[in-house]
N, C-alpha and C positions, 0 to 999 in steps of 0.2 A: 860361688862358694858361700856357705853360710857358716856362722859361728854362733855358739850358744851364748845367750845372755842370762846370767844368774840374777834372780831378783835379790834386792838388798836384805830382805828379811832372812833369806836362805844364807847369804854370806854372814849376817850378824849372828844367826843361830849356830852356824859352824865355828865362828870365832870363839864362841863360848864353850866349846868342847874341851874338857881337861886333856892334857897330853897323855895321860895313862889311858884314857878312854879312846883317844886317837890311835894309839898303838893297838888296843884291843880290836878296834874296828878294822884297822888294815890287816890285822892277823885274821880275823873273821872273814874278811874278803879274799883271803888266800894270798895277800901281797907280801907277807913276811911273817916270820915268827920272832918272838922275843922272850926274854927271861930276865927277871929282877936279879941283880947280883947281890945275894944275901951277905956276901963278905964285906961289901963296901961300907966304909964308916965316913959319913959327911964330916967335913972340917967346919965350914962356915955357917951352913943352914942345915939344921936337923931334918928338914923335910926333903933334902936332896936324895934322889935315887939314882943309881947307876943300872942301865939296862944293856943287854947285848941284843942287837937287832941283826937277824939273819935274813938276808934277801934271797930270792930264788936264784939269783946269779952266783950264790956261793959267798958273796961279800958279807962280811960281818962288821957291824958298826958298834962302837961303845959310846953310849949316848947318856949324859946327865940330864935329869930332869929336876927343875925346881920351879914349882908353881907353874907359870905359863912360859917359863924360860927354858931353853934346851941348848946343850952344847955337844957336838960330836967330837969326842976325843980323837977318833981316828983320822978325821980330816981337818981338825983345828977350826971349825966354823961353828956358829950358833945362831940362834934367833929366838924369836917369841911367838908363841901361839900354834894352834893346831895346823892352820893352813900352811904356815911357813915349815913346819915339821914334815908335813906330808909332801910338800914340794921337794924339800931336801932329800927325803928317803925315796920317794917314788921317781925323782927326776922328771917331774911333769910341770906343766904351767898352772897358773893360779885357777883358771876355770876348772881344769881337770881335777885338781886338788879338792876344790870346793865341792863339785859334784860327787866325787868319790866319797868324801867325808859325809855328805848329806845322805847318801844312800846307805853308807855302812854304819855311821854313827847315830843317825837321826832318821831311821826308816819312816816313811810317810810323810816326810817334811816336803819333799819335792812333788808330791801329787799335784800335777798341773802347774808346778812351779817354774821351770825353766821354758824360755821361749826362744825361737829362732830369730837371728838377726842378719839381715843381708850383709 
């Protein structure tokens, strides 16, 4: 059995993807739909947004986004960065999240990028 090895430059590029762009990429890839909650009034940080994320399974998550940090109010867990958010939402592993985001958020980045590892 082989597993994919992701080059460090791909991981670094994906890490820099803003969370809003991450959600847009996952939506474009058909993995979810999301909507900004225009009624939300942030308390501590004016840049915080609340979004409702709908998954194909019918589950809806309520997620706060502040810079590169996120918090899922529905499940009471949070994290930092686009990879972490994709892992949480998609329920996948690190490599799958990186490859998905590279394909959806940074098209062309992986041209010849990932290699097979025994």
